[in-house]
Every structure is written in C-alpha cells, then in structure tokens.
Steps between C-alpha positions, in 0.01 A plus 500: 500500500338727242418358160449651159124558460498392133747210483482388863880482521665610828645851512843599634520569873564872441188541283247754627126480426238761581130540423417813298123452497240255628128468426311233695230458238513532119279331243667299224339454157567279201488759224458448126793560265566861410329589172596868482830680525339769714485288816274295724134561586410395854130504417548177304648327806214582736218433251236234576530548876879452519487177306874522418616541861702196604596573862584762763864537601737695718741726310855580613771698322832353615838665441815286522848654526813288459833681562786415268789329682783687325349847463277750672217448248198279549243315292141604564190316376130563559225239478120510530372200697143369489450274803225318681380737770446218751801270451750734334555251218629660181254494212686707239801733483559794267867613479495876449758522224321753279232767542282288268486229768209695653257691277208702631159440342369770270159532662584475873774607739437196726577227243835390357632232265813326633735254329572202726759226450538149637658172384630675189154609396354850475143617538314831530250529783262776599522646850251731669503698827187571700613851602640774277735618775654154516551496123663843523748379766577202276587733210726711726687189617560397138626849421756479781604154378558629146723775635709252702524255209610778263196477272449877520866598465436647154228726642145556384561802281528308175875445518655176379695275743847639555409832346613791710303814538637776284626790700491852372847644517514842649672749274725725704552846360766751603354849539817663635650797314801432289798734483410821317121442517266762645133518591266760351193587709200662331240666723157432354271794418779753492512524124853632509733434216872442540688826471762527229862547580561858624808699443660704780391824327135387503513422872660836573231690303227318691670591826517868402135502390393343830669766715413796273135509611414854611321564831141635492462882474501690827278789609466767233576257221868494577615159391825531681365658819543341836211340685339761742506442876167438679394764760518403868175384668297767686522525879217398732432862599454615142265206431276595798495865391400401149212283631375786724488743205316242292226465764456875520480534125241229449294569817143590389288770651125465590392703200695264277278221627173697421421653840380866524652739756195734482182489701483125518870454539457379863228281649264681741 
C-alpha cells in the first residue's frame, strides 16, 4: 500500500502516484542563513573545497493524485524527495506547495535552495547538479508541476490572481445606405466643378448651338457646296503608255553624255 511521503500515513486504494523527475546523484549543502533579499549565492556553499556539503542523495519528484469519492475532482500534491541512493531511505522531503519552495541560485543554473520539512521542523538546504542539462530538466518538471497545481493560473503577464484578461470589444459599424441617402463620386484630377441647375431653355440653346456648326468650305470657297467626287483610277493600258512616253522623253543621246559624232565619233 502506498504511503504519504511526508507523513508516512497510508493512502487510499484509489490513489495514483507517478514520478515526474529523477536524478540519481545530487549534492546537498548546509547553507548559511539568507542575508540579502536578492537571493542565494552558490559560491558560498562550495567555498573551501565544498566544506558545507553534507551528503550526496538521489532526488525524485513524486506526484500523488487522490480522487474525491463524491465528485469527479481530485486532490493533487507534489513532493521533492531526497533519498539515500543505495538503500532508498528518505532523508528529507520538500512538499511543493509554493514556487518559493525551490529557488535557483543567483550565480549558477545548477544550484538551488530547497525548503525541506520533517517532524514539524523546516530547514533550507542547498542542492547542486553535476550537469546543466539535468538541472534544466529539473526546472521543466517543476514548471509542469506548477501548471497542474494551479500555481500559474493567474499567468505570468503581471495579472493578479483571479484577474481576467481585458478583451477589446469590437465596435461594429453599419455602412449601409439609409433611405434617401446617395453617394457622390469625385474623379480625382478632373478639376470639374458641379454644374448649376439648368433651365430647359438653356439646354435647348446648347442643343441648337451644337448642331448649327457649318461644314468646311468646298472647292471655290463655296461654304455650302457639296464635296467633289474623286476621279476613277486609270486603266492598266494607260499606265503602260504613260511609262513608255516617260522613257522616250528622258532617254539621253550620246552627245548629251559628252561624246563627239565627228571624226573620232567611232573607234577605228
């Protein structure tokens, strides 16, 4: 039968326990009382060749879940156990009831100060990992435990417990046209001004002026004359005859080119 790791009392038969994290080897230190509100300095624990180290232990983070008999809810607790690595005997237990139960050292990511309890007494011990990766996994396991225990329900954005995030209400606007409303569209760059109200007489005068434009003057300066008809194209025979006469007219004679028809007009 499972027992409570702090009190040693037996747990109900339906209780469920699971290990969130285990480190086979951590170093435990007897640390001096805290003298500053800033936090703990691990360099003071390991000074003088680890003079303050008291023993080496196995660390387990144990989660215990006890379902409620009359409801669907359950009670969940998390405890850090420091045990003898060889015999498994419990040396000290630290119930994880607050984030301040485990505080990281200011000068190292491998060292932590934990608050242990036993026989109604409380003490603060130093704990150090040999590997940074192991200390990182330890921090992740504590983060998951805080989420399950509801320690991070208020969020990490500076909100108080129970404070809900303010939501920005979306303002809905109605852009539909009401009865009697119209839309005026202005074309940019046109530079046109709205025309004043026109009377029927003004529109009629503009219509008469538009259709009173006179045609251009015809041949002989007659403004009202009809447009003349173009002559028909010449036939192919007349075009050939015209080309033949042009060749005869522009054909040059030898004397035009500077030759003499006299004594030396022909080569001997």
